[in-house]
N, C-alpha and C positions, 0 to 999 in steps of 0.2 A: 323362252327355252334356251336360246343361243347364249344369253348372258348367264344362265344357270350353268350351262356346260363350260363356258369360259371361266367362271369363278371356280368351279370344281377343279378344272385343269390347273389353274394357277395355284390353288391350295395344294394339289399333289406335287407340283414342281417345287413349291416352297418347302413342303415336307421333305422332299428328296435332298434339297440343298442343306436344310437344317440337319438332317440325318448324316449327311456327308461330313459336315462340320463337327457335329457333336460326337460321332463315333470316332473320328480321327483324334480329337482331343482326349477322349477317354482311354484311347489305346486299343479299342475294339478293332479298328481298322489297321491292325499291325501287319507284319510280314506273314503271319500265319493265317490270315483271314482267307476263308474259302469263298469263291464266287468272283464275279467281275471286279476288277480293280477300280476303286473310286477315284475321283479327280484329285482330292487333297492327298489321298494315300499315295497316288502315283507321283505327286509333286508337280502336276500340270497346272494346278490352281493354288494360289497362295491363300493364306488365312484372310488377308485383307480383301482379296478379290471375292472370296466366297461370302464374306460378311456383306460386301457390297451387293452381291447377287441376292442374298437373303432380304436385305432391306428393300431393294428395288422390287422384288417379287411380292413382298408383303404389301408395299404401297399400291402396286397394280391390283392385287387381290382386293384390298380395301376399296379402291376406286371402282372396280367392276361390281363388287357387292353393293356398294352405296348406290350406284346408278340403277342396279336391279331393284333394290328395296325402296329407295326414296323417289325414284323417277318413273321407271317402267311399270312396276307392279301396281302402283296407285293404291297403296294400302292406307288404312287409318293410322293415326299416330300410335295407337296401342299396338297394332300389328307391326308397324315399323320398329318399335322398341323391342318387340320379341325377336324379330328377325335380325336386328342389329346385334342383339346380345348373342344370338345363335352364331352369327357370322364371326364375331370377335372370339367366341369360344372355340370355333373351328380353327381360326388363325392361331390362337395360342396353343391349341392341341397339336397343330402341325409343327410349331417351333419347339415346344417344350418336351416333345417326345424324347429327344436325345440331348437337347441344349439346356443350359442353365445349371445351377448348383444341385438341383434335385430333379433330374429328368424322370418323368413317370414311366417311360419305357424301360428304365433300368430297375423298376420295382414290380414288374409283372403286370402293369396296367395297360399295356399297349393293346391287348386284345379287346378290352372293354371299350377303349377309345375308338379303335378301328371299327368295331361293330356299330357303335352309336353314330359316328359321323359318316360312315360309308353306307349305313343301313337306314335306320329310322329318320335321322336328321336330313340326310340327302334326299331320300325318296319321298318321305311324307312331306318334307318342306317344299320340294318342287311341286308335288301334287297340289298342295294348298295354294301355292302361288298361281298355278294354272287354273284351278276351278273355284278358288276362294271358299272352300268349305272343308270341314273335317270329316273323314271317314276312317274309323278305326280299323276297318278291314284292310286298309292299305298297309297297315303295320305288318301284315303277313308277307307280301312281296318285299317290303322294306327290310324285314328281318332276314329273308332269304338272301338278299344282296349283302347284308351284313355278315351272314354266315360264310358266304363264298369269299368275301373280302378277307375275313379272318383266316380262311384256309390259305390264302396267299401269304399272309403274315406268318402263319404257322409253319409252312414249308421253309420260308426264309429263316425262321428261328430254329427249326430242326437242323438245317444246314449249318448254321453258325453256333450251335450249342456249345461246342468245345471252346471256341475263342471267347464267346460271351461269358461262359463260366470262369474262364481264366482271368478275364478283365473286369469282373464284378458287375456285368450286365445280367441282372436276374430276371430274364424273360420267363414267361409262363412255362416254356419248354424246359428251361434250366430248373425250374421249381418242381415240375412233375416227372421229368425224365422222358426219354425218347419213346418208350413203349406206350406210356399213357398219352403222350403227345400224338402218337399215331391213332389211337382210339378216339381222341378228341377230334382229329382230322376227319375220321370216318363219320363221326357224329355231326360235324359241321356240314359235310356234303349231304348226308341223309336229311338233316334238318332243313336244308334249303329246298330240297325237292318236296318234302312233306308240306312245308309252308306254302309253296307255290301251288301245290295240288289242292290243298284245303281252300285257298283263295279262289281258284277256278271253280271248285265245287260250290262255294257260297255264291258265286256270280251266276251260276246256272248256265255256264257256257257249254257248247257242244264239244264233240271229240277233238276238233281241230285246235282247241285252246290248249290241249295237252301236248302240243308239238315239242315243247321244251324237253320232254322225256327222251327225245332223240339223243340228247347229250349224256344221258345216264350211263350207257355202256362205256363211253370215253372216259368219264370220271372213274368208273370201276376199273378200267385198264390201268389208269394212273395209280389208283389205290393199291392195286396188286404190285405195280412196279415199285412204288415207295416202300411197300412192306418187304420186298426182296432186296432193297438197296442196303448194303452194308458200308459202303464208302460214302461219307457225308457229302463229299464234293460232287457226287453223281446225282444229288438231289436238285442241283441247280436247274437242269432242263425242265424238271417238273414244276418249278416256280413259274417259268414262262408259259408252260402249258396251262397251268391253273388260271393265269390271267386271261389267256385267249378263251378258254372254256367258260369262264365267268362271263365274259363279254357276249359270247355266242348264246349262252343260256338266257341272259337278259334280253337279247335281241329276239330270240325265238319266242320267249314268253310275251314280249310286247306285240309281236306279229300275231301270235295266237289270240290275243285279247281283242284285236281290232278286226280280224277277219270274220 
């Protein structure tokens, strides 16, 4: 489990480095960008230094993933091949989101990638490594985590919609507009709670397993706040709140399933 967490953390760091590099070169991280100033945008980190960070982090990610798949997990060669391919796909997804000649994040495909790699791939993959069997019911909580992760990305893209549109970054929010992006956000939050609830019902757990619903009012407060926000810069605090609430929801769900 520790290696799964480490590999996931390294992938997230790699994605952050690559996004910093890619968005700076595309012009998205210009003077008009809303939100925290990034390292290359501020001039604190040079292009060469950021590329070095990307390469080193990518190698560390490969090393961590390789030890997990080929040494610790004790998989068959067929299973190793599947997880190796999945790991390489995750690494490429982290880098190619904003880097390269044709970054898929600039074509509105970031949400699909975020859902797949933070949801089904991460949760179902970790589950299989832990118990060595498939259970399609796990796709319900896996999808819930994918939905909540997409909600983080959606707030980020809502905040940056003007600069993204100006610099040719065609995110999903740019494509559908802010009003529909808000409805999409509501659907993501609702979908996550529905998926978790259905899973608990299928498992036949008692009332304690529904403890994650304690987070629902806090998500609702944020949805109201986002709806009332007219200054895009003021969406930034909701981004941090979404990350924290996603973590707490996952934690409460896990605790509810084991008590």
